[in-house]
LOFILO-400563 format. One record per residue (C-alpha): residue number from 1; chain; x, y, z. Coordinates in pm, 1 decimal, m for minus. Layout:
<recs>
+-----+--------+----------+----------+----------+
! num ! chaine !       xx !       yy !       zz !
+-----+--------+----------+----------+----------+
! NUM !      A !        X !        Y !        Z !
...
+-----+--------+----------+----------+----------+
</recs>
This chain:
<recs>
+-----+--------+----------+----------+----------+
! num ! chaine !       xx !       yy !       zz !
+-----+--------+----------+----------+----------+
!   1 !      A !  m1389.7 !   m629.5 !   2786.6 !
!   2 !      A !  m1476.9 !   m976.3 !   2914.2 !
!   3 !      A !  m1689.6 !   m893.5 !   3218.8 !
!   4 !      A !  m2005.1 !   m847.4 !   3017.3 !
!   5 !      A !  m2119.2 !  m1038.9 !   2714.3 !
!   6 !      A !  m2087.7 !  m1404.2 !   2631.5 !
!   7 !      A !  m1800.4 !  m1512.0 !   2855.4 !
!   8 !      A !  m1678.6 !  m1462.3 !   3209.9 !
!   9 !      A !  m1344.5 !  m1300.1 !   3286.7 !
!  10 !      A !  m1203.1 !  m1639.2 !   3381.9 !
!  11 !      A !  m1218.1 !  m1751.5 !   3017.2 !
!  12 !      A !  m1139.9 !  m1594.9 !   2682.3 !
!  13 !      A !  m1421.9 !  m1560.0 !   2427.7 !
!  14 !      A !  m1356.0 !  m1627.1 !   2063.2 !
!  15 !      A !  m1262.1 !  m1280.1 !   1938.8 !
!  16 !      A !  m1260.1 !  m1118.5 !   1594.2 !
!  17 !      A !  m1046.5 !   m803.3 !   1557.6 !
!  18 !      A !  m1157.3 !   m598.2 !   1257.0 !
!  19 !      A !   m926.9 !   m320.6 !   1134.8 !
!  20 !      A !   m858.1 !   m142.3 !    805.3 !
!  21 !      A !   m496.1 !   m259.5 !    805.3 !
!  22 !      A !   m351.2 !   m571.5 !    968.2 !
!  23 !      A !   m165.4 !   m541.0 !   1300.5 !
!  24 !      A !    206.4 !   m507.5 !   1236.6 !
!  25 !      A !    535.9 !   m514.4 !   1425.3 !
!  26 !      A !    671.6 !   m194.8 !   1282.0 !
!  27 !      A !    663.3 !     73.7 !   1016.6 !
!  28 !      A !    704.7 !    446.2 !   1068.6 !
!  29 !      A !    360.0 !    601.3 !   1062.2 !
!  30 !      A !    185.4 !    271.4 !   1135.7 !
!  31 !      A !    164.2 !    319.5 !   1512.8 !
!  32 !      A !   m206.9 !    234.5 !   1529.7 !
!  33 !      A !   m139.8 !   m103.8 !   1370.3 !
!  34 !      A !    144.9 !   m162.3 !   1615.5 !
!  35 !      A !    m86.6 !    m85.0 !   1909.4 !
!  36 !      A !   m332.4 !   m352.5 !   1793.9 !
!  37 !      A !    m51.0 !   m604.1 !   1756.1 !
!  38 !      A !     72.6 !   m537.3 !   2110.2 !
!  39 !      A !   m273.9 !   m532.3 !   2264.8 !
!  40 !      A !   m352.9 !   m887.2 !   2162.9 !
!  41 !      A !     m8.1 !  m1046.0 !   2168.3 !
!  42 !      A !    m82.9 !  m1246.3 !   2483.5 !
!  43 !      A !   m445.3 !  m1325.9 !   2393.6 !
!  44 !      A !   m481.4 !  m1701.4 !   2329.4 !
!  45 !      A !   m395.0 !  m1726.0 !   1962.8 !
!  46 !      A !   m644.1 !  m2002.7 !   1895.9 !
!  47 !      A !   m922.7 !  m1774.5 !   2025.7 !
!  48 !      A !   m858.0 !  m1477.1 !   1797.5 !
!  49 !      A !   m909.5 !  m1396.9 !   1429.2 !
!  50 !      A !   m789.3 !  m1077.7 !   1256.8 !
!  51 !      A !   m979.4 !   m930.6 !    963.3 !
!  52 !      A !   m844.0 !   m646.5 !    750.3 !
!  53 !      A !   m856.4 !   m503.4 !    401.4 !
!  54 !      A !   m632.8 !   m665.0 !    144.3 !
!  55 !      A !   m379.8 !   m385.0 !    102.1 !
!  56 !      A !    m44.2 !   m346.9 !    m64.2 !
!  57 !      A !    235.6 !   m517.9 !    125.2 !
!  58 !      A !    445.2 !   m201.6 !    125.1 !
!  59 !      A !    676.7 !   m231.0 !    424.6 !
!  60 !      A !    432.8 !   m404.7 !    656.9 !
!  61 !      A !    598.8 !   m645.0 !    899.0 !
!  62 !      A !    313.9 !   m872.2 !   1000.2 !
!  63 !      A !    422.5 !  m1104.9 !   1282.7 !
!  64 !      A !    385.8 !  m1474.8 !   1220.5 !
!  65 !      A !    132.6 !  m1523.3 !   1497.1 !
!  66 !      A !    m90.4 !  m1258.8 !   1331.5 !
!  67 !      A !    m47.1 !  m1373.5 !    971.9 !
!  68 !      A !   m151.5 !  m1724.1 !   1072.8 !
!  69 !      A !   m477.7 !  m1584.3 !   1211.9 !
!  70 !      A !   m546.2 !  m1319.3 !    945.2 !
!  71 !      A !   m828.1 !  m1301.6 !    690.7 !
!  72 !      A !   m797.0 !  m1032.7 !    422.9 !
!  73 !      A !  m1112.8 !   m904.2 !    259.8 !
!  74 !      A !  m1086.1 !   m800.0 !   m104.3 !
!  75 !      A !  m1213.0 !   m449.8 !   m170.1 !
!  76 !      A !  m1181.1 !   m199.0 !   m451.9 !
!  77 !      A !   m807.5 !   m121.7 !   m454.8 !
!  78 !      A !   m791.3 !    242.3 !   m350.8 !
!  79 !      A !   m431.8 !    193.6 !   m239.0 !
!  80 !      A !   m332.8 !     82.7 !   m590.3 !
!  81 !      A !   m506.6 !    368.8 !   m769.1 !
!  82 !      A !   m376.4 !    644.9 !   m545.2 !
!  83 !      A !   m456.1 !    587.1 !   m180.0 !
!  84 !      A !   m828.8 !    629.0 !   m112.0 !
!  85 !      A !   m937.8 !    780.1 !   m441.2 !
!  86 !      A !  m1296.4 !    908.6 !   m396.3 !
!  87 !      A !  m1428.5 !    680.0 !   m670.3 !
!  88 !      A !  m1279.9 !    371.6 !   m510.9 !
!  89 !      A !  m1408.8 !    475.2 !   m169.7 !
!  90 !      A !  m1760.7 !    516.8 !   m305.3 !
!  91 !      A !  m1740.5 !    173.5 !   m465.5 !
!  92 !      A !  m1644.9 !     18.0 !   m133.0 !
!  93 !      A !  m1930.6 !    199.3 !     40.4 !
!  94 !      A !  m2175.2 !     55.8 !   m213.9 !
!  95 !      A !  m2063.9 !   m302.1 !   m145.1 !
!  96 !      A !  m2060.0 !   m274.2 !    235.8 !
!  97 !      A !  m2352.9 !   m517.5 !    274.2 !
!  98 !      A !  m2157.0 !   m778.4 !     77.4 !
!  99 !      A !  m1858.9 !   m716.5 !    303.9 !
! 100 !      A !  m2086.2 !   m752.5 !    607.0 !
! 101 !      A !  m2196.0 !  m1094.4 !    481.2 !
! 102 !      A !  m1832.0 !  m1196.7 !    447.2 !
! 103 !      A !  m1755.1 !  m1084.3 !    803.9 !
! 104 !      A !  m2065.1 !  m1262.1 !    935.6 !
! 105 !      A !  m1963.0 !  m1579.6 !    749.6 !
! 106 !      A !  m1613.6 !  m1564.8 !    901.9 !
! 107 !      A !  m1769.0 !  m1513.5 !   1246.4 !
! 108 !      A !  m1986.8 !  m1823.2 !   1208.9 !
! 109 !      A !  m1695.4 !  m2031.1 !   1084.4 !
! 110 !      A !  m1469.3 !  m1920.7 !   1371.8 !
! 111 !      A !  m1741.6 !  m1930.1 !   1636.2 !
! 112 !      A !  m1681.5 !  m1562.2 !   1712.6 !
! 113 !      A !  m1837.0 !  m1442.0 !   2038.1 !
! 114 !      A !  m1714.9 !  m1079.5 !   2042.9 !
! 115 !      A !  m1626.1 !   m842.8 !   1756.0 !
! 116 !      A !  m1357.1 !   m585.2 !   1840.3 !
! 117 !      A !  m1340.8 !   m307.5 !   1581.7 !
! 118 !      A !  m1073.3 !    m41.0 !   1543.8 !
! 119 !      A !  m1093.7 !    188.5 !   1238.4 !
! 120 !      A !   m742.8 !    311.1 !   1154.6 !
! 121 !      A !   m745.3 !    485.5 !    817.6 !
! 122 !      A !  m1069.2 !    499.4 !    623.8 !
! 123 !      A !  m1306.9 !    299.7 !    844.7 !
! 124 !      A !  m1455.8 !    113.4 !    548.9 !
! 125 !      A !  m1474.6 !   m213.4 !    741.1 !
! 126 !      A !  m1642.8 !    m58.3 !   1044.4 !
! 127 !      A !  m1998.7 !    m31.7 !    919.0 !
! 128 !      A !  m1997.1 !   m386.8 !    775.2 !
! 129 !      A !  m1874.4 !   m507.4 !   1116.6 !
! 130 !      A !  m2166.7 !   m326.1 !   1283.4 !
! 131 !      A !  m2410.1 !   m491.1 !   1043.6 !
! 132 !      A !  m2255.0 !   m834.1 !   1108.1 !
! 133 !      A !  m2262.5 !   m793.7 !   1487.4 !
! 134 !      A !  m2629.0 !   m691.0 !   1476.9 !
! 135 !      A !  m2717.6 !   m979.4 !   1246.7 !
! 136 !      A !  m2542.7 !  m1234.7 !   1467.8 !
! 137 !      A !  m2652.3 !  m1065.4 !   1792.6 !
! 138 !      A !  m2302.9 !  m1071.2 !   1941.5 !
! 139 !      A !  m2130.0 !   m796.4 !   2146.9 !
! 140 !      A !  m1948.8 !   m518.7 !   1961.5 !
! 141 !      A !  m1647.4 !   m346.9 !   2118.0 !
! 142 !      A !  m1495.9 !    m43.6 !   1943.6 !
! 143 !      A !  m1159.4 !    126.6 !   1990.4 !
! 144 !      A !  m1116.8 !    470.4 !   1833.7 !
! 145 !      A !   m757.0 !    590.4 !   1804.2 !
! 146 !      A !   m860.0 !    883.0 !   1582.5 !
! 147 !      A !  m1169.9 !   1099.2 !   1554.0 !
! 148 !      A !  m1278.6 !    971.4 !   1215.0 !
! 149 !      A !  m1532.3 !   1247.3 !   1143.4 !
! 150 !      A !  m1271.3 !   1519.8 !   1184.8 !
! 151 !      A !  m1021.4 !   1315.8 !    983.8 !
! 152 !      A !  m1271.4 !   1295.3 !    699.2 !
! 153 !      A !  m1324.1 !   1673.7 !    710.2 !
! 154 !      A !   m958.1 !   1718.2 !    614.9 !
! 155 !      A !   m889.9 !   1414.4 !    395.4 !
! 156 !      A !  m1223.5 !   1324.8 !    232.2 !
! 157 !      A !  m1468.9 !   1613.3 !    296.2 !
! 158 !      A !  m1718.5 !   1479.4 !     43.1 !
! 159 !      A !  m1776.3 !   1179.4 !    273.4 !
! 160 !      A !  m1810.4 !   1359.5 !    607.9 !
! 161 !      A !  m2184.3 !   1288.7 !    623.9 !
! 162 !      A !  m2117.1 !    919.9 !    566.5 !
! 163 !      A !  m1845.8 !    908.1 !    835.0 !
! 164 !      A !  m2057.9 !   1102.3 !   1081.7 !
! 165 !      A !  m2344.0 !    856.7 !   1032.6 !
! 166 !      A !  m2148.3 !    537.0 !   1098.8 !
! 167 !      A !  m1939.7 !    686.2 !   1378.8 !
! 168 !      A !  m2252.5 !    790.6 !   1569.6 !
! 169 !      A !  m2417.7 !    457.7 !   1488.2 !
! 170 !      A !  m2134.0 !    252.6 !   1632.0 !
! 171 !      A !  m2090.7 !    473.2 !   1939.5 !
! 172 !      A !  m2459.4 !    446.4 !   2020.7 !
! 173 !      A !  m2478.3 !     73.8 !   1948.2 !
! 174 !      A !  m2153.7 !    m58.4 !   2095.1 !
! 175 !      A !  m2142.4 !   m272.0 !   2406.3 !
! 176 !      A !  m1814.9 !   m103.9 !   2505.4 !
! 177 !      A !  m1622.5 !    197.6 !   2376.2 !
! 178 !      A !  m1247.8 !    252.1 !   2414.3 !
! 179 !      A !  m1060.0 !    569.7 !   2321.0 !
! 180 !      A !   m691.8 !    657.1 !   2333.8 !
! 181 !      A !   m695.2 !    945.3 !   2580.5 !
! 182 !      A !   m885.5 !   1206.5 !   2781.5 !
! 183 !      A !   m917.3 !   1444.8 !   2486.0 !
! 184 !      A !  m1118.1 !   1199.9 !   2276.4 !
! 185 !      A !  m1309.8 !   1081.2 !   2581.3 !
! 186 !      A !  m1424.2 !   1439.2 !   2648.7 !
! 187 !      A !  m1496.9 !   1502.7 !   2280.2 !
! 188 !      A !  m1724.7 !   1199.6 !   2247.6 !
! 189 !      A !  m1898.9 !   1276.7 !   2576.1 !
! 190 !      A !  m1979.9 !   1629.4 !   2455.0 !
! 191 !      A !  m2063.9 !   1543.0 !   2094.0 !
! 192 !      A !  m2252.4 !   1215.6 !   2140.8 !
! 193 !      A !  m2333.9 !   1196.8 !   2511.0 !
! 194 !      A !  m2155.8 !    862.3 !   2547.6 !
! 195 !      A !  m1907.3 !    742.1 !   2806.0 !
! 196 !      A !  m1591.2 !    558.9 !   2708.6 !
! 197 !      A !  m1290.0 !    400.1 !   2871.7 !
! 198 !      A !   m931.8 !    506.0 !   2803.9 !
! 199 !      A !   m702.0 !    242.8 !   2658.1 !
! 200 !      A !   m354.5 !    390.5 !   2663.9 !
! 201 !      A !    m41.5 !    341.2 !   2456.3 !
! 202 !      A !    138.2 !     13.4 !   2515.7 !
! 203 !      A !    498.5 !   m107.8 !   2515.1 !
! 204 !      A !    691.7 !   m422.8 !   2601.9 !
! 205 !      A !    930.4 !   m302.7 !   2872.6 !
! 206 !      A !   1135.9 !   m621.7 !   2851.3 !
! 207 !      A !   1259.1 !   m513.0 !   2506.0 !
! 208 !      A !   1422.6 !   m212.5 !   2671.1 !
! 209 !      A !   1543.9 !   m338.2 !   3008.2 !
! 210 !      A !   1855.0 !   m521.9 !   2887.1 !
! 211 !      A !   1948.2 !   m250.0 !   2639.7 !
! 212 !      A !   1940.2 !     19.4 !   2906.1 !
! 213 !      A !   2208.7 !   m165.7 !   3103.7 !
! 214 !      A !   2432.6 !   m202.3 !   2797.9 !
! 215 !      A !   2391.2 !    151.1 !   2668.1 !
! 216 !      A !   2669.7 !    398.6 !   2730.2 !
! 217 !      A !   2788.5 !    724.1 !   2577.7 !
! 218 !      A !   3119.1 !    905.3 !   2591.7 !
! 219 !      A !   3166.3 !   1272.9 !   2664.8 !
! 220 !      A !   3322.2 !   1315.1 !   2318.2 !
! 221 !      A !   2999.5 !   1228.3 !   2134.3 !
! 222 !      A !   2776.2 !   1511.3 !   2013.6 !
! 223 !      A !   2439.5 !   1488.2 !   2196.2 !
! 224 !      A !   2167.1 !   1361.8 !   1963.8 !
! 225 !      A !   1798.7 !   1452.8 !   1949.3 !
! 226 !      A !   1586.0 !   1177.3 !   1794.0 !
! 227 !      A !   1241.7 !   1190.2 !   1635.4 !
! 228 !      A !   1066.5 !    877.2 !   1507.1 !
! 229 !      A !    748.9 !    894.0 !   1300.3 !
! 230 !      A !    594.2 !   1049.1 !    994.0 !
! 231 !      A !    628.6 !   1418.8 !    924.6 !
! 232 !      A !    317.4 !   1585.6 !    782.0 !
! 233 !      A !     84.1 !   1871.2 !    874.6 !
! 234 !      A !     17.9 !   1745.3 !   1227.3 !
! 235 !      A !    385.1 !   1784.5 !   1322.6 !
! 236 !      A !    554.5 !   1991.2 !   1053.5 !
! 237 !      A !    541.6 !   2338.8 !   1208.4 !
! 238 !      A !    666.1 !   2202.3 !   1541.3 !
! 239 !      A !    949.9 !   2027.0 !   1360.5 !
! 240 !      A !   1034.8 !   2357.3 !   1192.9 !
! 241 !      A !   1051.8 !   2517.8 !   1537.7 !
! 242 !      A !   1291.4 !   2242.8 !   1644.1 !
! 243 !      A !   1518.4 !   2308.2 !   1345.4 !
! 244 !      A !   1530.2 !   2678.4 !   1436.2 !
! 245 !      A !   1597.1 !   2589.7 !   1800.3 !
! 246 !      A !   1891.3 !   2368.1 !   1705.6 !
! 247 !      A !   2023.1 !   2649.6 !   1487.6 !
! 248 !      A !   2018.1 !   2871.8 !   1796.6 !
! 249 !      A !   2193.0 !   2610.9 !   2011.9 !
! 250 !      A !   2454.7 !   2547.6 !   1741.2 !
! 251 !      A !   2516.8 !   2915.3 !   1661.6 !
! 252 !      A !   2879.4 !   2905.1 !   1777.2 !
! 253 !      A !   2959.8 !   2538.8 !   1701.2 !
! 254 !      A !   2782.6 !   2203.8 !   1666.7 !
! 255 !      A !   2659.1 !   2133.4 !   2016.4 !
! 256 !      A !   2385.1 !   1884.8 !   1921.6 !
! 257 !      A !   2242.8 !   1705.4 !   1618.6 !
! 258 !      A !   1901.7 !   1579.0 !   1505.7 !
! 259 !      A !   1827.1 !   1234.8 !   1361.3 !
! 260 !      A !   1483.2 !   1194.0 !   1200.1 !
! 261 !      A !   1363.8 !    834.6 !   1148.0 !
! 262 !      A !   1076.4 !    898.8 !    914.7 !
! 263 !      A !    923.5 !    894.9 !    569.8 !
! 264 !      A !   1161.5 !   1179.9 !    480.7 !
! 265 !      A !   1473.6 !   1143.3 !    268.1 !
! 266 !      A !   1777.9 !   1368.3 !    252.8 !
! 267 !      A !   1639.0 !   1547.3 !    m54.1 !
! 268 !      A !   1322.9 !   1627.8 !    144.8 !
! 269 !      A !   1532.1 !   1811.2 !    403.5 !
! 270 !      A !   1648.8 !   2044.2 !    129.3 !
! 271 !      A !   1295.7 !   2099.6 !      1.5 !
! 272 !      A !   1178.7 !   2180.3 !    354.8 !
! 273 !      A !   1469.8 !   2412.8 !    417.5 !
! 274 !      A !   1607.7 !   2185.6 !    688.9 !
! 275 !      A !   1935.3 !   2097.7 !    518.7 !
! 276 !      A !   2205.3 !   2128.8 !    786.0 !
! 277 !      A !   2527.4 !   1935.8 !    860.9 !
! 278 !      A !   2376.9 !   1843.6 !   1197.9 !
! 279 !      A !   2039.5 !   1715.6 !   1072.5 !
! 280 !      A !   2002.1 !   1368.6 !    915.9 !
! 281 !      A !   1705.6 !   1192.9 !    756.8 !
! 282 !      A !   1720.8 !    824.3 !    849.3 !
! 283 !      A !   1518.8 !    555.7 !    679.0 !
! 284 !      A !   1255.4 !    365.9 !    877.8 !
! 285 !      A !   1395.1 !     61.8 !   1058.3 !
! 286 !      A !   1257.0 !   m269.1 !   1181.3 !
! 287 !      A !   1070.8 !   m243.6 !   1508.6 !
! 288 !      A !   1325.6 !   m454.4 !   1693.9 !
! 289 !      A !   1585.4 !   m182.1 !   1627.8 !
! 290 !      A !   1374.6 !    105.2 !   1761.1 !
! 291 !      A !   1453.8 !     41.7 !   2132.1 !
! 292 !      A !   1829.9 !     61.0 !   2077.8 !
! 293 !      A !   1793.5 !    380.3 !   1871.7 !
! 294 !      A !   1585.8 !    546.9 !   2142.0 !
! 295 !      A !   1811.0 !    435.5 !   2425.3 !
! 296 !      A !   2124.3 !    564.9 !   2250.8 !
! 297 !      A !   1967.0 !    908.1 !   2205.7 !
! 298 !      A !   2013.9 !   1201.2 !   2443.0 !
! 299 !      A !   1677.2 !   1370.5 !   2390.5 !
! 300 !      A !   1355.0 !   1236.2 !   2236.5 !
! 301 !      A !   1135.8 !   1487.4 !   2055.7 !
! 302 !      A !    755.0 !   1457.0 !   2059.2 !
! 303 !      A !    574.7 !   1726.3 !   1853.5 !
! 304 !      A !    219.9 !   1821.3 !   1760.0 !
! 305 !      A !    110.7 !   2113.4 !   1546.3 !
! 306 !      A !     21.8 !   2463.2 !   1663.3 !
! 307 !      A !   m164.8 !   2519.6 !   1334.2 !
! 308 !      A !   m540.8 !   2561.0 !   1407.8 !
! 309 !      A !   m624.7 !   2338.7 !   1110.0 !
! 310 !      A !   m494.4 !   2042.2 !   1307.8 !
! 311 !      A !   m683.6 !   2114.3 !   1629.7 !
! 312 !      A !   m877.2 !   1788.3 !   1612.2 !
! 313 !      A !   m553.7 !   1586.6 !   1602.5 !
! 314 !      A !   m393.7 !   1792.7 !   1877.2 !
! 315 !      A !   m690.1 !   1747.2 !   2111.9 !
! 316 !      A !   m744.4 !   1377.2 !   2049.9 !
! 317 !      A !   m407.0 !   1235.6 !   1947.9 !
! 318 !      A !   m211.6 !    997.7 !   2171.4 !
! 319 !      A !     97.9 !    908.5 !   1965.5 !
! 320 !      A !    201.2 !    545.8 !   2007.5 !
! 321 !      A !    563.3 !    654.3 !   2031.7 !
! 322 !      A !    492.1 !    815.2 !   2371.0 !
! 323 !      A !    504.0 !    473.0 !   2537.6 !
! 324 !      A !    823.5 !    377.2 !   2353.4 !
! 325 !      A !    988.8 !    705.7 !   2441.8 !
! 326 !      A !    901.6 !    661.3 !   2810.3 !
! 327 !      A !   1023.4 !    299.7 !   2815.0 !
! 328 !      A !   1366.9 !    406.3 !   2688.9 !
! 329 !      A !   1438.4 !    601.2 !   3006.0 !
! 330 !      A !   1558.3 !    900.9 !   2806.7 !
! 331 !      A !   1440.7 !   1261.8 !   2863.4 !
! 332 !      A !   1145.4 !   1359.6 !   2645.2 !
! 333 !      A !   1097.4 !   1705.4 !   2497.3 !
! 334 !      A !    727.8 !   1762.8 !   2421.2 !
! 335 !      A !    643.1 !   2051.8 !   2189.9 !
! 336 !      A !    266.6 !   2089.6 !   2149.6 !
! 337 !      A !    m16.7 !   2327.5 !   2241.8 !
! 338 !      A !   m117.6 !   2333.3 !   2610.9 !
! 339 !      A !   m453.7 !   2169.1 !   2535.0 !
! 340 !      A !   m291.5 !   1869.3 !   2365.8 !
! 341 !      A !   m322.8 !   1537.6 !   2547.4 !
! 342 !      A !     53.3 !   1485.7 !   2526.8 !
! 343 !      A !    117.2 !   1822.6 !   2695.7 !
! 344 !      A !   m133.1 !   1753.5 !   2973.1 !
! 345 !      A !    m17.9 !   1394.6 !   3027.6 !
! 346 !      A !    346.3 !   1497.4 !   2997.5 !
! 347 !      A !    307.7 !   1732.4 !   3291.7 !
! 348 !      A !     84.6 !   1504.7 !   3499.1 !
! 349 !      A !    318.7 !   1206.9 !   3467.6 !
! 350 !      A !    650.2 !   1394.3 !   3468.6 !
! 351 !      A !    737.6 !   1255.1 !   3127.2 !
! 352 !      A !    980.5 !   1532.4 !   3043.2 !
! 353 !      A !    996.3 !   1900.1 !   2949.6 !
! 354 !      A !    682.2 !   2049.3 !   2793.7 !
! 355 !      A !    722.6 !   2355.4 !   2571.2 !
! 356 !      A !    365.8 !   2455.2 !   2488.0 !
! 357 !      A !    435.5 !   2776.6 !   2296.5 !
! 358 !      A !    556.1 !   2788.1 !   1932.8 !
! 359 !      A !    875.9 !   2964.6 !   2029.3 !
! 360 !      A !   1209.2 !   2827.8 !   1898.6 !
! 361 !      A !   1397.6 !   3025.2 !   2164.5 !
! 362 !      A !   1209.0 !   2845.1 !   2442.1 !
! 363 !      A !   1282.3 !   2512.7 !   2274.1 !
! 364 !      A !   1648.9 !   2604.9 !   2249.1 !
! 365 !      A !   1654.9 !   2683.9 !   2619.5 !
! 366 !      A !   1503.0 !   2344.2 !   2701.6 !
! 367 !      A !   1759.1 !   2167.1 !   2483.8 !
! 368 !      A !   2045.8 !   2353.9 !   2645.1 !
! 369 !      A !   1920.0 !   2273.5 !   2995.5 !
! 370 !      A !   1926.0 !   1901.1 !   2913.0 !
! 371 !      A !   2268.0 !   1912.0 !   2748.6 !
! 372 !      A !   2435.1 !   2129.3 !   3011.8 !
! 373 !      A !   2285.4 !   1950.5 !   3312.9 !
! 374 !      A !   2326.9 !   1572.0 !   3265.4 !
! 375 !      A !   2192.7 !   1492.9 !   3614.1 !
! 376 !      A !   1869.9 !   1679.2 !   3526.6 !
! 377 !      A !   1839.1 !   1478.3 !   3203.6 !
! 378 !      A !   1891.3 !   1152.5 !   3394.9 !
! 379 !      A !   1626.5 !   1253.4 !   3648.3 !
! 380 !      A !   1371.1 !   1324.5 !   3373.9 !
! 381 !      A !   1452.6 !    994.2 !   3202.9 !
! 382 !      A !   1396.1 !    802.6 !   3526.5 !
! 383 !      A !   1059.9 !    973.1 !   3578.5 !
! 384 !      A !    958.8 !    882.8 !   3222.5 !
! 385 !      A !   1054.6 !    520.5 !   3286.7 !
! 386 !      A !    844.7 !    518.5 !   3604.9 !
! 387 !      A !    548.9 !    642.7 !   3398.4 !
! 388 !      A !    606.3 !    361.6 !   3147.8 !
! 389 !      A !    602.3 !    103.1 !   3427.3 !
! 390 !      A !    285.6 !    245.4 !   3582.6 !
! 391 !      A !     83.1 !    326.9 !   3270.8 !
! 392 !      A !    216.9 !    172.9 !   2948.2 !
! 393 !      A !    357.1 !   m166.3 !   3042.0 !
! 394 !      A !    220.8 !   m427.6 !   2801.9 !
! 395 !      A !    116.6 !   m664.8 !   3079.9 !
! 396 !      A !    m78.9 !   m397.5 !   3267.5 !
! 397 !      A !   m261.2 !   m262.0 !   2960.9 !
! 398 !      A !   m345.0 !   m608.5 !   2826.9 !
! 399 !      A !   m495.6 !   m718.4 !   3155.0 !
! 400 !      A !   m701.0 !   m399.0 !   3175.9 !
! 401 !      A !   m834.5 !   m460.7 !   2824.7 !
! 402 !      A !   m907.3 !   m830.6 !   2875.3 !
! 403 !      A !  m1063.6 !   m818.4 !   3219.7 !
! 404 !      A !  m1186.0 !   m467.8 !   3311.1 !
+-----+--------+----------+----------+----------+
</recs>
């Protein structure tokens, strides 16, 4: 990021990070915000300014070093009226030039030399950031963790033309483009004819190293499968396959259990038809507790949908939890279509077992192989940890972002 532009790699330019939501420590379903927080944790704090929408606090855990460098821009409160109501979105689109002036003013005040933009949810701050960068004639770096045009097709179809316009505009006008994996890299090359660099998931391995040494299980404990993250269309059918698979494994007696750390509550399990004595809905926890939860698990489940409606997510998604799962040193069970990035990467990097067909019986067989062969599970966990050291370590990814 620093080779070209206003500063040499030996120094750090004054940087503005523009994102819909502020970078956070934790929050199930907020993995994109967590990635931004980790990416810039070691960047000189006096050389960085974060800009985000002023959103509801909800359960956001904004670290102190971010909150002290955070400017929130007031916009029409879609999140208060019913997240991203079309009317509120249109109002924010109409005032984007005013927002651009605000961003430009903040840039001048902070002496910003590079604008780094990452649209996370609705992208409403992206186009104003483009306008500000052009006005100030400073480099613009963009990091796409989702294909916004395809996201709009599902969530806000009436604004697809708008999203398509600003996404193409920023990709054509950026000084550098980052994406989260090979699927999105290929998609943007085909659709727009642009080249991008892959900026992978990121994790602080030091948070896990001490816990791995302390962790121990007894043979009397029922093996536990853990899933962390939101459950919606992009995972739901794969989660349903997992429930059926556990039913198969537990047909004679309870051989394993499933803990879901998610937006779900126990009553939701009943509504989904997942109510079982061996399945529990856990509430989201603080980020500092996630490592110990993962390390104490026996199997970590990583799903993506087989439903064709979610093809865009499957082909371009790189779940932030992949890095956390790998860092725990526990075996990972990936259940996603063969064309999914996580299936391809899972095989290439020996991250665990990949079941790329929507077949509960195959999933059950994978679960049984891990439970019945502890040495095999340990071997897979060690390979996952090696992948974390080589690809997802916070220090490695940060240096690649700052200086490549």
